[in-house]
PAFI-136917 format. One record per residue: residue in one letter; chain; x, y, z of N, C-alpha, C in turn. Coordinates in pm, whole numbers, always signed. Each point is the difference from the previous one (the first is absolute). Layout:
% PAFI-136917
{site a A {X Y Z} {X Y Z} {X Y Z}}
...
END
This chain:
% PAFI-136917
{site x A {+83 -120 +0} {-83 +120 +0} {+87 +126 +0}}
{site x A {+106 -4 +78} {+93 +112 +10} {+59 +32 -137}}
{site x A {+41 -106 -74} {+60 +19 -133} {-103 +53 -99}}
{site x A {-122 -47 +14} {-107 +42 -88} {-28 +150 +16}}
{site x A {+0 +46 +125} {-22 +143 +27} {+113 +84 -58}}
{site x A {+125 -47 +16} {+117 +71 -54} {-9 +9 -153}}
{site x A {-38 -112 -61} {-13 -4 -145} {-107 +99 -47}}
{site x A {-111 +5 +70} {-110 +90 -34} {+44 +146 +9}}
{site x A {+72 +34 +107} {+50 +138 +20} {+99 +37 -111}}
{site x A {+86 -96 -37} {+99 +25 -107} {-70 +30 -132}}
{site x A {-105 -78 -30} {-75 +20 -125} {-62 +139 -6}}
{site x A {-58 +42 +114} {-63 +132 +5} {+105 +109 -22}}
{site x A {+118 -15 +60} {+107 +99 -14} {+44 +12 -145}}
{site x A {+17 -116 -66} {+45 +0 -139} {-104 +68 -89}}
{site x A {-127 -34 +20} {-106 +60 -81} {-7 +151 +22}}
{site x A {+16 +44 +124} {-4 +143 +31} {+112 +74 -71}}
{site x A {+120 -60 +0} {+115 +61 -66} {-24 +11 -150}}
{site x A {-55 -107 -59} {-26 +1 -143} {-100 +108 -36}}
{site x A {-104 +14 +81} {-100 +102 -27} {+60 +139 +11}}
{site x A {+84 +18 +99} {+64 +130 +18} {+90 +31 -118}}
{site x A {+79 -100 -47} {+89 +19 -113} {-77 +36 -125}}
{site x A {-111 -69 -24} {-79 +28 -119} {-54 +142 +2}}
{site x A {-46 +44 +117} {-53 +136 +11} {+110 +102 -27}}
{site x A {+121 -28 +53} {+111 +92 -18} {+41 +6 -147}}
{site x A {+17 -117 -64} {+45 -3 -138} {-94 +74 -93}}
{site x A {-126 +6 +38} {-100 +66 -83} {+26 +150 -6}}
{site x A {+76 +51 +96} {+15 +145 +11} {+144 +49 +2}}
{site x A {+92 -77 -58} {+140 +43 +7} {+64 +9 -137}}
{site x A {-78 +26 -102} {+58 +6 -133} {+8 +142 -51}}
{site x A {+114 +32 -56} {+17 +121 -79} {+69 -45 -127}}
{site x A {-10 +79 -103} {+53 -44 -129} {+113 +93 -43}}
{site x A {+113 -60 -36} {+112 +76 -52} {+72 -86 -102}}
{site x A {+10 +50 -121} {+65 -76 -106} {-58 -141 -12}}
{site x A {-134 -7 +7} {-73 -127 -12} {+30 -99 +112}}
{site x A {+59 +46 +110} {+32 -88 +112} {-83 +40 +121}}
{site x A {-58 -101 +66} {-76 +29 +121} {+97 +26 +115}}
{site x A {-17 +113 +64} {+85 +35 +114} {-76 -31 +129}}
{site x A {+73 -41 +101} {-61 -34 +128} {-14 +126 +85}}
{site x A {-110 +67 -17} {-28 +121 +78} {-130 -23 +76}}
{site x A {+5 +14 +129} {-121 -10 +80} {-57 +140 +16}}
{site x A {-105 +29 -77} {-56 +135 +0} {-55 +40 +136}}
{site x A {-55 -97 +72} {-51 +33 +133} {+114 +54 +87}}
{site x A {+117 -59 -12} {+114 +45 +80} {+48 +138 -43}}
{site x A {+8 +25 -131} {+54 +131 -41} {-96 +113 +35}}
{site x A {-130 -30 +2} {-94 +105 +41} {+2 +21 +152}}
{site x A {+43 -102 +74} {+18 +19 +145} {+108 +103 +27}}
{site x A {+101 +1 -87} {+111 +96 +15} {-35 +137 -58}}
{site x A {-100 +5 -86} {-38 +125 -67} {-151 +23 +16}}
{site x A {-43 +14 +122} {-144 +6 +27} {-66 +123 -63}}
{site x A {+77 +105 -26} {-59 +120 -61} {-32 -21 -148}}
{site x A {+38 -116 -54} {-34 -32 -139} {-112 -104 -9}}
{site x A {-59 -36 +113} {-119 -85 -3} {-115 +81 -58}}
{site x A {-79 -62 -87} {-108 +70 -69} {-111 +42 +95}}
{site x A {-50 +120 -25} {-115 +51 +77} {-120 +24 -92}}
{site x A {+10 -45 -124} {-108 +19 -96} {+56 +20 -139}}
{site x A {-90 +7 -99} {+40 +0 -141} {-66 +114 -77}}
{site x A {+75 +54 -97} {-51 +100 -93} {+22 -50 -143}}
{site x A {-50 +74 -97} {+19 -39 -139} {+139 +39 -49}}
{site x A {+53 -71 -101} {+138 +20 -42} {+20 +116 -97}}
{site x A {-111 +58 -49} {+9 +112 -93} {-97 +109 +47}}
{site x A {+27 +124 -40} {-87 +110 +40} {-26 +1 +148}}
{site x A {+105 -17 +78} {-15 -27 +144} {-81 +109 +71}}
{site x A {-77 -41 +100} {-18 -137 +48} {-119 -75 -61}}
{site x A {-79 +70 -86} {-128 -56 -43} {-10 -25 -150}}
{site x A {+115 -9 -69} {+4 -27 -145} {-64 +112 -82}}
{site x A {+11 +122 +47} {-55 +114 -74} {+71 +13 -135}}
{site x A {-81 +10 -106} {+56 +15 -134} {+27 -133 -69}}
{site x A {-40 -109 +65} {+24 -135 -56} {-128 -82 +7}}
{site x A {-4 -105 -81} {-112 -93 +5} {+52 -142 -15}}
{site x A {-74 -93 +52} {+37 -142 -3} {-49 -58 -132}}
{site x A {+91 -12 -97} {-36 -37 -137} {-29 -150 -15}}
{site x A {+61 -82 +83} {-27 -143 -2} {+3 -51 +143}}
{site x A {-117 -24 +53} {-13 -35 +141} {+41 -144 +28}}
{site x A {+15 -29 +127} {+33 -135 +47} {-103 -100 -51}}
{site x A {+48 -105 -64} {-77 -111 -57} {-84 +37 -123}}
{site x A {+12 +122 -48} {-55 +33 -131} {+92 -65 -103}}
{site x A {-51 -87 -84} {+83 -79 -93} {+101 -87 +76}}
{site x A {-35 -42 +122} {+86 -81 +87} {+125 +76 +47}}
{site x A {-8 +131 +2} {+112 +85 +42} {+27 -17 +149}}
{site x A {+128 -9 +37} {+37 -22 +140} {+35 +129 +75}}
{site x A {-21 +112 -66} {+28 +127 +65} {-95 +107 -49}}
{site x A {+41 +126 +19} {-71 +116 -53} {+96 +74 -93}}
{site x A {-51 +52 -112} {+80 +83 -90} {-42 +145 +14}}
{site x A {+91 +82 +52} {-29 +141 +23} {+51 +85 -116}}
{site x A {-95 +73 -63} {+30 +87 -113} {-38 +144 +33}}
{site x A {+76 +93 -57} {-37 +140 +13} {-123 +30 -82}}
{site x A {-83 +93 +47} {-126 +31 -69} {+25 +67 -135}}
{site x A {+124 +44 -25} {+32 +61 -128} {+9 -100 -114}}
{site x A {+8 -130 +34} {+6 -105 -100} {+136 -10 -68}}
{site x A {+13 -104 -83} {+125 -21 -73} {+120 -10 +91}}
{site x A {+108 +68 -37} {+122 +2 +83} {+9 +129 +82}}
{site x A {-115 +63 +26} {+2 +128 +72} {+56 -13 +142}}
{site x A {-6 -123 +57} {+52 -20 +136} {+141 -58 +2}}
{site x A {+63 -10 -115} {+137 -53 -5} {+93 +88 +84}}
{site x A {+70 -61 +95} {+92 +74 +87} {-64 +55 +125}}
{site x A {-133 -19 +16} {-67 +48 +121} {+47 -78 +124}}
{site x A {-20 +59 +115} {+49 -58 +125} {-81 -120 +46}}
{site x A {+71 -100 +54} {-60 -115 +68} {+45 +8 +146}}
{site x A {-95 -21 +91} {+27 +11 +143} {-21 -134 +71}}
{site x A {+75 -21 +106} {-21 -120 +81} {-138 +7 +65}}
{site x A {-75 -110 -11} {-137 +1 +55} {-2 -7 +152}}
{site x A {+115 -35 +60} {+6 -8 +147} {+144 -10 +45}}
{site x A {+21 +8 +132} {+133 -25 +55} {+41 -143 -33}}
{site x A {+130 -23 -16} {+42 -137 -27} {+148 -14 -29}}
{site x A {+34 -116 -52} {+139 -39 -28} {+10 -37 -149}}
{site x A {+92 +61 -71} {+15 -27 -144} {+72 -132 -18}}
{site x A {-74 -102 -41} {+56 -136 -9} {+58 -32 -136}}
{site x A {-39 +75 -103} {+54 -29 -133} {-8 +122 -90}}
{site x A {+108 +20 -76} {+4 +97 -109} {+65 -73 -116}}
{site x A {-73 -14 -111} {+54 -81 -110} {-64 +37 -132}}
{site x A {+80 -4 -107} {-52 +12 -135} {-23 -141 -54}}
{site x A {-127 -40 -6} {-35 -133 -49} {-5 -6 -153}}
{site x A {+10 +118 -63} {-10 +10 -145} {-132 -60 -47}}
{site x A {-10 -43 -125} {-123 -60 -51} {-121 +89 +25}}
{site x A {-107 -60 +50} {-124 +74 +24} {-8 +67 +135}}
{site x A {+102 -22 +86} {+0 +59 +133} {+85 +126 +8}}
{site x A {+118 -5 -61} {+99 +107 +9} {+36 +28 +147}}
{site x A {+18 +127 +36} {+51 +32 +134} {-109 -17 +106}}
{site x A {+35 -79 +102} {-95 -38 +106} {+63 +27 +136}}
{site x A {-81 +45 +93} {+47 +1 +139} {-109 -56 +89}}
{site x A {+44 -63 +109} {-92 -59 +97} {+31 +56 +138}}
{site x A {-107 +20 +77} {+14 +48 +138} {-79 -92 +91}}
{site x A {+64 -45 +108} {-66 -84 +100} {-52 +91 +112}}
{site x A {-125 -22 +38} {-65 +79 +104} {-43 -90 +115}}
{site x A {+25 +43 +122} {-54 -67 +118} {-115 +85 +50}}
{site x A {-122 -57 -7} {-120 +76 +35} {-91 -85 +86}}
{site x A {-28 +49 +119} {-87 -70 +96} {+45 -145 +19}}
{site x A {+131 -17 +10} {+57 -132 +30} {+15 -93 -119}}
{site x A {-38 +45 -119} {+10 -84 -120} {+89 +64 -105}}
{site x A {+62 -84 -82} {+87 +48 -107} {-77 +11 -131}}
{site x A {+27 +109 -71} {-55 +23 -133} {+114 +47 -91}}
{site x A {-23 -10 -129} {+101 +46 -96} {-69 +81 -108}}
{site x A {+54 +118 -28} {-48 +78 -114} {+103 -8 -111}}
{site x A {-49 -10 -123} {+86 -15 -118} {-38 +109 -99}}
{site x A {+102 +72 -51} {-18 +112 -91} {+77 -33 -128}}
{site x A {-71 -7 -113} {+64 -50 -123} {-10 +99 -115}}
{site x A {+83 -24 -102} {+12 +79 -123} {+58 +138 +29}}
{site x A {+80 +12 +105} {+53 +131 +38} {+99 +53 -105}}
{site x A {+0 +133 -16} {+98 +65 -88} {+133 +12 +73}}
{site x A {-7 +42 +126} {+121 +7 +83} {-37 -39 +142}}
{site x A {+97 -59 +69} {-18 -36 +142} {+96 +84 +81}}
{site x A {-51 +65 +103} {+76 +103 +72} {+46 -45 +137}}
{site x A {-24 -126 +35} {+37 -51 +132} {+82 -127 -16}}
{site x A {+65 -41 +108} {+88 -116 -6} {-57 -118 +78}}
{site x A {+29 -117 -51} {-40 -123 +69} {+67 -6 +137}}
{site x A {-74 -51 +99} {+56 -15 +134} {-20 +122 +89}}
{site x A {-67 +104 -51} {-26 +120 +79} {-143 +1 +52}}
{site x A {-22 +78 +104} {-135 +19 +53} {-60 +126 -62}}
{site x A {-133 +2 -7} {-70 +108 -69} {-123 +41 +81}}
{site x A {-38 +125 -13} {-120 +51 +66} {-114 +17 -101}}
{site x A {-122 -9 +48} {-117 +21 -84} {+7 +138 -66}}
{site x A {-27 +3 -130} {-4 +127 -71} {+133 +45 -55}}
{site x A {+109 -72 +29} {+129 +36 -58} {+4 -38 -147}}
{site x A {+61 +86 -80} {+13 -28 -143} {+101 -113 -20}}
{site x A {-42 -104 -71} {+86 -117 -17} {+37 -27 -145}}
{site x A {-78 +52 -95} {+24 -31 -141} {-82 +95 -87}}
{site x A {+13 -17 -132} {-82 +77 -94} {-70 -97 -96}}
{site x A {-114 +44 -50} {-82 -83 -88} {+69 -17 -136}}
{site x A {+1 -123 -49} {+61 -30 -129} {-95 -68 -95}}
{site x A {+52 -31 -119} {-79 -72 -99} {+69 -129 -46}}
{site x A {+95 -46 +82} {+69 -127 -24} {+59 -3 -141}}
{site x A {+85 +100 -27} {+68 +8 -131} {-99 +0 -116}}
{site x A {-108 +77 +17} {-104 +15 -103} {-80 -128 -26}}
{site x A {+5 -94 +96} {-86 -119 -13} {-147 +35 +23}}
{site x A {-24 +104 +84} {-135 +42 +33} {-5 +152 +0}}
{site x A {-121 +54 +7} {-13 +140 +38} {+36 +11 +148}}
{site x A {+56 +112 +40} {+51 +18 +137} {-109 -27 +103}}
{site x A {+35 -77 +102} {-90 -25 +113} {+79 -70 +110}}
{site x A {-57 -3 +119} {+57 -75 +112} {-84 -125 +23}}
{site x A {+66 -116 -1} {-65 -124 +40} {+33 -22 +147}}
{site x A {-104 +0 +85} {+17 -18 +144} {-64 -131 +44}}
{site x A {+76 -79 +75} {-56 -120 +64} {+20 +11 +150}}
{site x A {-93 -59 +75} {+17 -18 +145} {-20 -148 +28}}
{site x A {+97 -56 +68} {+0 -144 +27} {+1 -23 +151}}
{site x A {-72 -103 +44} {+8 -36 +142} {+86 -123 +21}}
{site x A {+77 -34 -102} {+102 -104 +10} {+129 +60 -52}}
{site x A {+98 +15 +87} {+124 +70 -34} {+94 -93 -75}}
{site x A {+66 +54 -105} {+105 -73 -69} {-47 -93 -109}}
{site x A {-124 +15 -47} {-44 -80 -113} {+84 +33 -123}}
{site x A {+5 -93 -97} {+65 +31 -126} {-67 +122 -63}}
{site x A {+70 +63 -93} {-55 +119 -64} {-135 -30 -64}}
{site x A {-17 -120 -54} {-129 -38 -57} {-21 +60 -138}}
{site x A {-123 -13 -48} {-31 +47 -134} {-89 +121 -6}}
{site x A {-49 +45 +116} {-86 +117 +3} {-147 -29 -22}}
{site x A {-29 -120 -52} {-138 -40 -28} {-18 -146 +43}}
{site x A {-109 -29 +67} {-31 -138 +36} {-140 -6 +62}}
{site x A {-66 -114 -17} {-127 -21 +71} {+27 -42 +144}}
{site x A {+123 -47 +27} {+39 -41 +136} {+52 +123 +74}}
{site x A {-76 +47 +96} {+37 +123 +72} {+61 -28 +138}}
{site x A {+37 -124 +26} {+59 -32 +130} {+128 +81 +21}}
{site x A {+5 +74 +110} {+115 +84 +31} {-13 +142 -50}}
{site x A {-106 +29 -77} {-21 +133 -58} {-126 +63 +59}}
{site x A {+6 +132 +19} {-115 +75 +51} {-43 +104 -101}}
{site x A {-125 +42 +9} {-50 +110 -81} {+63 +129 +54}}
{site x A {+94 +60 -75} {+73 +116 +56} {-90 +116 +43}}
{site x A {-93 +40 -85} {-86 +113 +35} {-89 -33 +119}}
{site x A {-56 -121 +2} {-82 -42 +113} {+78 -1 +129}}
{site x A {+123 -52 -6} {+84 -9 +120} {+37 +139 +51}}
{site x A {+40 +88 -91} {+39 +135 +42} {-118 +73 +62}}
{site x A {-115 -9 -66} {-118 +70 +54} {-41 -50 +138}}
{site x A {+22 -126 +27} {-36 -57 +132} {+103 +28 +106}}
{site x A {+118 +44 -40} {+112 +12 +95} {+70 +135 -14}}
{site x A {-78 +107 -4} {+55 +136 -12} {+60 +46 +133}}
END
């Protein structure tokens, strides 16, 4: 009986450790040169509590997207983000400012070329949960990977991805940090949130 109790306690300990490890691994990825880096975001925000998110604003025409409209909404044509265009149409918003939607940590700055071009990602800790905002098709990126950022700070300018599109900002908000860049369109929305809906609920 004594050995049976010891065995039972050992099993519980092992299972607890595995569950803890799985939870941790889910939240320790950052991307650099296509390599996953072991960064525990919960820990880095413990050291930088003034960069914990207190709410979200829109990434253009701050804080309320004044002068812009959402040209292709989340899940319209299976879109995984929102496309923000200037009301002037065409390339009238080329070079316009893009702002961080909230306080956070810049986890990636990269030119993916192809249909994505220049992309940056910011990890946000909000009400105890991690989120990631992704800003794509940028003309220029004005911040560096590995830095902390405040809500409303200028981080990039709107681009047209080397004339692949008319100028606009593709914005995604994800509740799963460190996903692959993806394709921008899918019927599977696991890990993706409706950006406008999320921002409006968390101002």
